[in-house]
N, C-alpha and C positions, 0 to 999 in steps of 0.2 A: 707826330703832331708838333706844332710850334705856335708861337704867338703871331706867326705870319700866315697861317692857314687861310684865314679870312682877313683881308679881301684878295690876297694874291692869287688864290686858286680860281678866281673868276676872271683872270686876265688872259684866258686862252683865246685863240683866234676866232672871230665871229661872234663873241659874246657881247651883248649890248651894255658895256660897262659905262657908257657916257649918258645913258638914259636913266635919270634919277627915279622916274616913275616905275621903271621896271626893276630897279635895284632891290636887293633883298633887305629885309630887316634881320638882325642877328642878335642873339643873346650874348652879351659881353661881360666879362668878369669886372665887377665894380672895383676890386682892389688893384687892377692893372690899368684899365681904361678910363677910370673916373676918379683918379687920385686927387685932382685939383680942378679949378674952374676952366683952365685952358684946355686940358685934356677932355673934360666933360663936354665942352662946347664942340671940340673937334670931332669926337666920336658920335655925339648926337647928330651932327651934320651928316655923318656917315651911316645914319639909320641904325645905330646901335642902341640896344635896350639894356640898361645896367641890371645885372643879377648878382646878388650876394651869394657866393658859394657857401653851401651849408645852411642857407637861409630858408630852405624848404620850398615846397611847391605852392604855398599860399602867400609868399612874400608879395609886396606891393607891385613890383613891376611885372610879375607873371600875369597880372590882370591886363597890363598894357599889351603884353604879347598876345593874349586872347583877343583883345580888341583888334589887333592887326589881322589876325586870322579871320575875325568876323568881317573885316573889310575886304577879304579875298586877297590879302597881300601875301607875298612870299616871305616866309619866316625860316631862317636857317638856324639850326641848333647843333650843338655838339653833345650827343646824348651821354658820352662818357663824363662830361662835366669837369674835365681836368686835362692839362697838358701831360701827355705820357709819351716818352721817347724810347722806351724799351722795346726790343724786338720780341714781342710776346703777343699771344692772342688778345683780342679785344676784351678790355676789362668790363666788369659789371656795369651795365647801363643804369644811369640814374632814373628816377621816376619822372623827372620834369618833362621830357619830350612826350612820353606816353600820356601824362596827365593833360598836356595841352591838346593832344589828339582827341582824348576822350571828353574833355570839357568844352571844346570849341563849339559854338552854336551851329556852325556848318562844318561837318567833318572834313578836314583837309586831306588832300592827296599827298602821300609821303613819297619822296624820291630819295632812296638811299644812295649815299656817295661815300666811297672809300678812297683815301689817298695815301700815298707813301712817298717819302723823300723830303718833306718840309723839315723833318728833324735834322736833316743834313744842311739845310739852308740857314736855319737859326738854332743851332744846338744849344741845349740848356747848360751843358758842361763842356764849354769850348776851351777855355783857358783858366787855369787855377780854380776850376769848379764853377766858373761863372758863365753866363750866357754870352754869346758872341755879340759885340757892340754893333756890328753891321751885318746885314745878310751876306752869306757866302755865295759866290757865283759858280756857274758850271756844275750844278748839281742835278741829278736825274730825278724828276718828279713825275709820278704816275697818278692819274686820277681815273677811277672806274665809276661810272654812273649806272646804277641798277635800274630795274624795271619799276615803274610807278606802283605804289601799293595803296589799296583802298580798304578801309576797315569797316566791318559791319558792327558799329558801336552798340546798337540795341542788343544784338546777339551776344556780344562780349560782356555787356553789363549784366545780362541775365545769367550768363555762365559765372560771372564773378559773384553774384549774390548766392547762387546755388552752391558754389564751391568754397566760399570763404568761411562757412560755419566751422570748418575744422582747422582754420588757419591760426597758428599760435604766434603771437607777437606782443611786443611792449607798446601800447598805444601812446601816441604823442599829442593827441587832441585835435586831429583833423576834423573840420566841420563836415557834416553830411552835405553832399553835393550831388546833383544829378540823380537823386534817389538812392545814393550809395552811402553806406556808413564807412568808417575808416577801414574795417577789415576787407570789405568788398573793393574799395579803392586800391588797397595794397595788392590784392590779387590781380585786379585788372591791369595795373601799371607794371607789374612784375611778370606775371605768367601770361597775361593776355597780349595786349599790343606790344609790350616791352620785349617779349621773347621773339615776336615776329620781326621786329626791327633788327634785333641782334642777329637772327638767322640770316637775314637779307644781306648783312654786311660781312658775313664770314665766308 
């Protein structure tokens, strides 16, 4: 992964990159893409939604992401929630993507995508431990698009309620939503839809 994954990965032949209406919305790190007014304006034009890493699933702009899903728009997320360039198995997925699937008024279809090679285009530790100032050319990039996934949210919610009674965790004060308390939400986002997404990308 790198800071170039999106939007460069949508530049393959035949993709409608010039049609703004068909373009994706994407969750973008506030500390990278929205550091000042110029960057904020630029990335907002690019249909980026600012997300504060570590801000939790109930932060302000997650509601905006839910609104886009309600409109039937395409929302692109990175469920790992972090740039990771080590050659290692996919790290633990954050709750954010699973929570959007479960909380959306209309359950979205999920299209899992795995890519490899962008870490060579924009390496984080290129020279003197710093990121490359410009993208590097002639690098091999591979993109694998999986089968669409559809989730039976009512069934997953019932399972979460039934199974969460034995869940041990330190509560952080999530509000009850969609008929689920914090324990049931944690089970749903981790063991339910979250695990299905992780399995599809491995």
